[in-house]
Structures are given as structure tokens and as C-alpha cells.
Backbone bond lengths (Angstrom), bond angles and torsions (degrees), N, CA, C in turn:
res aa  C-N    CA-C-N  psi(-1)  N-CA   C-N-CA  omega(-1)  CA-C   N-CA-C  phi
1 M - - - 1.511 - - 1.475 111.65 -
2 K 1.314 119.46 132.36 1.498 125.95 179.14 1.481 107.36 -78.27
3 R 1.331 118.18 145.67 1.473 123.41 178.05 1.531 111.20 -159.17
4 I 1.219 116.30 153.46 1.436 123.93 173.93 1.482 111.51 -118.81
5 I 1.302 115.46 124.41 1.433 118.26 173.98 1.546 112.04 -109.62
6 L 1.335 118.62 120.70 1.509 123.35 -177.16 1.504 105.09 -102.62
7 I 1.375 116.13 127.83 1.333 122.50 178.04 1.555 108.55 -113.60
8 T 1.285 119.48 123.23 1.475 122.19 -174.46 1.474 108.29 -126.78
9 G 1.384 114.79 162.17 1.446 120.74 179.53 1.515 107.28 159.55
10 G 1.286 115.17 174.66 1.473 118.53 -173.08 1.491 109.60 -74.35
11 A 1.297 113.94 176.18 1.503 122.51 -179.50 1.476 109.44 -64.10
12 R 1.268 120.32 134.78 1.398 128.11 174.72 1.588 108.56 61.04
13 S 1.338 116.84 37.13 1.453 116.59 179.06 1.501 118.60 -97.07
14 G 1.379 112.58 2.43 1.491 118.08 -176.97 1.524 114.58 102.22
15 K 1.308 118.21 7.96 1.499 119.74 -178.71 1.454 113.97 -58.11
16 S 1.277 121.06 -47.05 1.378 127.51 -179.25 1.614 112.15 -62.04
17 T 1.310 114.09 -48.77 1.403 117.52 176.44 1.551 111.51 -61.24
18 Y 1.170 118.70 -47.60 1.498 121.22 -178.68 1.600 104.25 -63.76
19 A 1.329 122.21 -45.96 1.450 120.23 -178.69 1.571 113.83 -64.60
20 E 1.380 113.87 -32.89 1.500 113.10 173.24 1.460 114.00 -65.30
21 K 1.304 114.81 -42.91 1.562 119.93 178.49 1.571 108.40 -58.32
22 L 1.313 114.88 -44.73 1.571 115.37 -171.38 1.486 102.80 -71.84
23 A 1.346 124.09 -40.51 1.539 123.56 -176.60 1.524 107.78 -57.89
24 L 1.382 114.16 -45.62 1.509 118.35 -179.93 1.507 111.23 -66.34
25 E 1.229 122.80 -26.17 1.515 124.74 171.73 1.530 109.87 -67.64
26 L 1.408 116.17 -34.41 1.443 116.61 -173.04 1.547 109.47 -93.39
27 S 1.235 120.68 -13.40 1.424 123.82 -179.90 1.619 114.89 -156.78
28 P 1.267 120.57 141.00 1.477 120.65 179.51 1.530 109.12 -81.71
29 T 1.272 119.58 -9.67 1.504 125.14 179.22 1.469 113.61 -138.20
30 P 1.409 120.16 65.61 1.408 118.73 179.79 1.520 114.77 -75.60
31 V 1.318 112.53 176.56 1.488 120.57 -179.88 1.548 106.53 -115.37
32 Y 1.341 112.72 138.30 1.498 114.63 178.66 1.517 101.08 -116.61
33 L 1.407 114.92 115.77 1.393 118.56 -176.67 1.625 109.50 -109.75
34 A 1.293 112.77 104.10 1.499 117.86 -167.85 1.480 105.46 -91.71
35 T 1.344 119.62 131.47 1.425 123.06 -176.49 1.501 108.58 -106.97
36 A 1.340 123.89 -9.39 1.529 119.73 -169.61 1.474 110.16 -77.33
37 R 1.332 106.42 153.86 1.532 117.24 169.88 1.515 101.70 -106.56
38 I 1.400 113.04 136.30 1.489 115.67 -179.47 1.502 108.11 -82.33
39 W 1.252 117.87 121.65 1.432 121.11 -178.06 1.545 117.53 -107.73
40 D 1.284 116.55 -12.45 1.517 117.03 176.08 1.544 107.33 -161.13
41 E 1.338 115.97 173.74 1.404 118.43 -174.60 1.426 117.55 -67.75
42 E 1.423 120.36 -34.62 1.435 126.32 171.64 1.501 111.31 -52.71
43 F 1.302 112.20 -49.49 1.578 115.87 -175.73 1.560 109.40 -68.20
44 R 1.386 113.65 -36.38 1.495 120.81 177.62 1.506 109.62 -55.92
45 Q 1.318 120.15 -47.87 1.419 126.76 177.47 1.552 112.81 -61.23
46 R 1.301 116.17 -41.32 1.448 121.29 176.41 1.572 111.90 -59.84
47 V 1.392 113.72 -44.42 1.422 122.42 179.04 1.529 108.84 -63.04
48 I 1.271 120.05 -41.40 1.471 123.35 177.71 1.564 110.25 -65.47
49 R 1.303 121.02 -39.78 1.370 122.44 174.06 1.491 113.84 -59.28
50 H 1.277 114.73 -45.86 1.582 119.20 175.33 1.511 109.17 -61.37
51 Q 1.304 120.42 -46.09 1.475 122.86 179.73 1.517 111.49 -56.11
52 K 1.356 117.81 -49.29 1.381 123.22 179.23 1.539 118.05 -59.57
53 R 1.395 109.33 -31.21 1.506 115.92 -177.42 1.538 108.32 -70.84
54 R 1.338 116.92 -28.65 1.548 117.15 -179.30 1.507 111.85 -87.83
55 G 1.350 112.73 148.87 1.471 118.51 -175.71 1.481 111.52 -98.75
56 P 1.377 114.85 -175.80 1.509 117.86 -178.05 1.448 115.50 -66.55
57 E 1.303 120.20 -14.71 1.460 124.16 178.56 1.555 113.71 -63.71
58 W 1.300 116.72 -20.29 1.490 126.50 179.42 1.493 111.58 -79.33
59 T 1.285 112.71 139.34 1.534 122.33 167.76 1.567 101.29 -100.30
60 N 1.352 116.71 117.11 1.493 119.94 178.22 1.484 110.14 -107.06
61 I 1.371 108.39 132.25 1.490 119.55 -178.14 1.562 104.29 -130.70
62 E 1.233 117.81 128.55 1.488 128.47 172.20 1.572 108.12 -100.18
63 E 1.318 116.07 116.91 1.390 120.71 178.37 1.420 112.36 -150.35
64 Q 1.227 118.90 112.19 1.528 120.95 -170.10 1.664 108.59 -77.31
65 K 1.261 115.65 -37.42 1.467 114.50 -171.78 1.483 117.41 -129.22
66 E 1.246 118.90 -47.19 1.497 123.08 -174.14 1.574 115.84 -90.79
67 L 1.272 115.03 66.34 1.421 119.32 -178.95 1.466 113.14 -55.47
68 S 1.295 117.67 -41.28 1.424 121.04 -170.53 1.513 112.92 -70.78
69 R 1.289 117.14 -9.76 1.582 117.08 178.06 1.513 109.04 -75.65
70 H 1.345 122.48 -8.64 1.402 122.74 178.71 1.568 112.19 -95.33
71 R 1.272 125.14 124.64 1.465 127.05 -173.92 1.484 104.23 -88.04
72 L 1.392 109.24 106.96 1.474 110.42 -176.12 1.621 107.50 -135.72
73 E 1.363 112.34 37.58 1.423 119.22 -178.02 1.582 106.41 -67.05
74 G 1.282 115.56 139.02 1.484 122.12 179.45 1.524 116.32 74.43
75 R 1.380 115.20 10.99 1.449 120.84 177.27 1.483 112.43 -107.83
76 I 1.239 117.85 155.26 1.491 120.06 175.09 1.588 102.28 -89.29
77 V 1.265 118.74 123.63 1.457 124.76 -176.21 1.527 110.19 -122.07
78 L 1.319 116.33 126.80 1.452 123.70 171.87 1.605 107.27 -98.62
79 I 1.218 116.21 115.89 1.550 119.20 174.11 1.434 105.78 -96.70
80 D 1.361 115.90 121.71 1.383 118.81 173.32 1.559 109.07 -136.35
81 C 1.224 119.21 111.36 1.507 128.34 24.16 1.565 102.42 -133.75
82 I 1.259 114.84 145.75 1.444 123.16 172.67 1.590 112.10 -63.45
83 T 1.245 118.43 -45.58 1.473 125.45 178.02 1.579 110.11 -58.12
84 L 1.323 119.01 -40.41 1.430 118.77 -178.64 1.479 113.20 -86.23
85 W 1.368 116.39 -14.29 1.384 117.19 174.96 1.528 111.90 -74.86
């Protein structure tokens, strides 16, 4: 069954960490679809922290705008972040 789970919350409230944990519960090999554009050094460091937290079981895709060009049918996909997309 297809479903969409939307996780909301304030800035730096743990949404990504929670979403990553949930994705790993749903699939041993989830996809992390990152939509952010890095605009300064502080944000770059934040992205690096996020990347280090994820293990090799993740497929990481960086795509700022054209999410639909990636063929991900049948996969668990975490899109981070809808606001930045």
C-alpha cells in the first residue's frame, strides 16, 4: 500500500532524525532525497552533520527541484526538506 507520511515541527526540532529512524524501520535501504541548496558555511556544516549521521544503507540523492526525474518506485524515500524545495 502506498502512503505518504508528513513530519512537521519547528526548525531544528529533530524532524530529520525522527524521519530517518522511521524510514529505516520501513526499509533496510531507504533513499534520502535532499532538496536544499547550500547557501552559507553554517548550513554546509549542518548538512555534513546530517550526512555523517546516515550509514551506508542509505541511497543519497541531491536534487533541488526536479524530484520526479528520479525513478524511485517501490522505495522508501525521505524528502528533506519540503520547505527548502
